[in-house]
N, C-alpha and C positions, 0 to 999 in steps of 0.2 A: 503493501500501499506507499501511495507517496507520503512522502513527509511534507507540508507544506509550513511557510511561515509569513509574516506579512511586518515587511521594513517601512516605516513611515503610517502613524497611529494618530494622526491629525483626522481634521471632517473626514476625508475621500476615504483615507486608509482605514479608518477604524469602520465603514461602510465594507470593505475587503474582509477584514476580518469577522464581523458579522456574520458575512456569506463563505467564509473557510470554515468557523464554527459550526454553521448548520449543515453544508456537505457532511462535513468529519461526523457531526451528528448520525448522519444517514448513512455512513460506512462510505464514503466514496474517496474521502484521502483522513490521512490523521495530522489534525492542524497540533504545530509542536510548540509555534513560538510567536510574541511578537516583539518587534523591535522599534526605539524610536531614542533618539540623542536625549529626549524629555524624560529621565528618569522615571519622577512621579506618573509621568504620562502612559509610559511604557508598564509599570506598573499597575496601573490602575485597568487598563485595557487588559491585562495579562488576567488580572483577578477578576474581572468581565467575563472572559472567554474561558478560564481555567487552562491556561495555557503558560511555558515558561516566559520570562522577561528580560531582555538584554538593552544595553547601548549600544554594543561595538556591534555592525552587523556581519565582521569578519568574524564573529565568533558560531555563525551560524554556518560555514563552510566546514563539510563533511557531516555537518548533522541534519543537514532537508536538502531534498530533491528539486521544490520549486519554491517561488515567492512570487508575493505580489509586491511592486516596487511604489512607493505612495510618497515619494520623498519629492522635496521640491527638484526644479526642473534640472535647475545647478549640477545637484548633483547625481542626477540620472546614469554620465556615462560613467564615473570614478565607479561609483559602486556595482551597475551594473555589468559592466566590462569585468571585472575582478571573479564575478559569481557565474557569468556566463562560460570565463576561460577554466574554470573550476568543474564544467559542467554541471551545474546549477542551473535549470529553466527561468526562463525570469519572464512576469508580465509588468510590463511597465509602462505607467501612466502617461497619457499624452500630455506635452508630446514629448516625444521619442528623447528629443534632447535640445540641447541651444543653436546648435550649428550642424551642417550637415556632414562637417569631419567627426564631431562627435557620433553622429549617426550610424555614418561608415565603421569606426572603430568598436560599438555595440554589435552590427551586423558581422563584423568581423570576428571579433570575441564569441560570439554562437559559432560561429562554422570554425573557429579553432578548439573550441569547448566541445564540440557537437553538443551543442545545448539549445532548447526551441529559446526563440524571444519572439513575443507577440505583443503589440501595443494597446492600449485601453482606449481604442475609440470606441467607446459602448454605444453609441449610438446605431454602429451594423447590427448589433441584436439588438434593437428595439423592434416589441414585437409588429406592429406597424409594420415598420420596413421589411420584416423577415417576410410577411406575408405579402409583399405586396413584388418583393425583388425578382420573382421568375415574369413576372407578364413587364417588366421593363425591356424596352426594346428600341435603340436607337433616340435616347431622349435628344430633344434639339436646344428647349430652351428653360433656365429654371428660375424662379421667384424663391426665395428663402428669407425668412427671417428671423434670426434668434436674439431676443432680448430678456433680459434677466433683472432683478431690482438688484441694487447695489448691496455686496455684502465684504468686509473685511479678507474675504479670504482669494488665493491665488493673485494679490496683489504685487508678486514677483515676477510674473508676467501681463502682456497688453492682453485685451480685448480679441484680436486675432488670434495669437497663439491658445488664448485659456477658452474661448467659444467659437470664435467663427471656425477654427482648426477642424471642428465636428464638419461642418457642411463642406468644406474643402474636400474632407477623405470619402465625404457621400458622394460626391458630385464627380469626384476622379474613380470612384467603383462605379457607378451607375455608366457613366459615360463610356471607360474604360481602361483598368489599370496602365496598358501600354499605349493611349493616348496623350500626346503629349499639350501642355498648355500653350498656346501660339500667341496668346499677349493677355498683360494683369495690366488694369488699371483699377488705381484705388485711391481714397482719401480718405481720412481718419483726423481725429481729435481727442487731446484730453479733456476730461472734467471736472473729476474728482479725484483725480493721481497725475502723478509727471509721466504717466504712461497714455498712450492710446485706449480711451476707455468707449468710442463707438467708432464703425467704421463701416466702409462701404465697399466691395471689391466688385466688376465687372473682368468673368473670366471665359478667354475665346478658345475653343480646343479646336486641334486637326479636322474633325469630323465635320466639325462648323457649329458644332452645339456652342452657348454663351452660358452662362450662369451668373445671375445677378445676386448678389449675397449681403445682407447686412446684419451686424451684429453690435451690440450696446449691453454693455452691464451696469447701464445708470435710466432703467426703466422704470415706470409705476406698476407693471405685470409682469409676467414670465410667458413668454410667447416663443415656444417653437413650431414653427410652420415649413411648410417644405409645397410648393406645385409645381409641375413641369409637363412640358405638352412633348408630346412623341406622335408620330404618325398617326390621326384617326382617333389619338386618347389625350384627355385632358387628364391629370392624376394628382390627388390632393393628398399629402398625408400631414397628423399633428402627431408630434411625438409625445406631447402632453398627455393625451385623452385614448393614445393608442387607437387612430382611424387612421384608415386607408382607402380609396376611392379612387375608380377610372370611371369617366364618363366618354361616351361617344356615341353617335349617330345609332337610332334605335330603327328596325326594317317600321317601315309604315305602309299603308296604302294610300295616305293623307298626301296633297301636294305640301303640303305643310312638315315638314323634319323634326324628326321626335330626338331628345335625346334621353339616353337611359344611362342610372349611375348604378355601377358594381359596388356595393359598399364590401371590401375583403373582409372575412373572416380571419379575427385574431386571436391567436392563444395569451392568455394572461400570464406574461411571466416579467421578472424584474430582469431589465436589461442587465446590470451590473452581475446578477448571478447565473444567466445565461453566458455571459462574456468568460468570466473565470470557471465554469460548468466545461465551455467551449475550449480556454487553456487548460484543462488538465485532461481532459478528452484527448487532446492535441500531445500532451505530452508521453499519455498511455500508449497510444497508436504510433504514435511519430509520424502524425499526419503536418502537413505546412498548415499554419496556423491560421484562422480566417483573415487577422490582419497581422500580418508579417511583420518582420523589420522594414525590410523594402516598402511594405504598404506605409509605413506609419513616417520611412525619409523624405515619401514622394507630396505627403500632407504636408512636412514641414518644410518640404521647398518649395510648394503653394502659397505657404504661411511665409515664408520668408521672403518670396520676391512680392508679395503683398506689402509686406512691411516698408521693402525698399521704394514701392511707388508711393505710399503714404509717405516716407522721409522725401521723396522729390517732391512730391506736390507740396508738401508743405513748404521747404526752400523756396520754390516758386513761386509760394501768394508771398513769402515772407519778402521776396525780390521785388515783386510787383507793387506789393505796399509801402519800398521804398523810394523806389521810382517815382509813384503817387506824390510820396511826401515829398521829394525835390522838387518835382513839379508845382 
């Protein structure tokens, strides 16, 4: 039976620990330990889930087979590389890393250690999207909104790497993982922090598909909606309510066309649980994970391109303002 641990038991890490404990209770794995540099926090989580506790992730090497890594992004590469090289399988929270170079090191470490690296893009496991995925064919235009209420969580990264990266991954997945983006245009602004809190990106792909994505962590309500168009179909997904539908022309004898809407049958399962179960299944069967290190790298690449465009746009706006002031 796989021995598992959770490294980092902050807000999201605690959710990983809760699910690892539930899976252990069901006999799917043996939940061994939690780890956090904050000793009281680590001990509290360990007591809650009745597992071991440590403040040093290195001490887990040789004692576990697979881990959930839910630490700040700046620490992903260091910890994941050491664990992967030691043959320990890693489910790392998104984004995979800070830079593409760090992502490449992690992918190489997984290869060297013959270990599995999965990236925590949990929206791929949303039951609405899982039900819809087999019906997706040649999507051409996406309109996506992801808005959250402001919290003090994940302020070490901007909204593109915090929220928008979910949709960058989903769009790349639906358009085709081997389809490159041909252009990225983006704008974004800091509002409550010194990082970008709201952003909009327009991404064009080699197939002709276009995605218009808006993300904000400064909102009065929580929105997680995607709609897209493909030949003869209009598709709607609401991640919060687990709703997915496909609308198209209905057969009719009337001179006026009708529209029929098929609401997808959706299984009620928590995306994070489905993600962790998928990770453990991939480890056990040695199958390619649904969200591999390479997938996480592609999403990071698009996110970094988006941030570069935001930076360039900000510089242009600043230059124009100086010119106007000079006049």
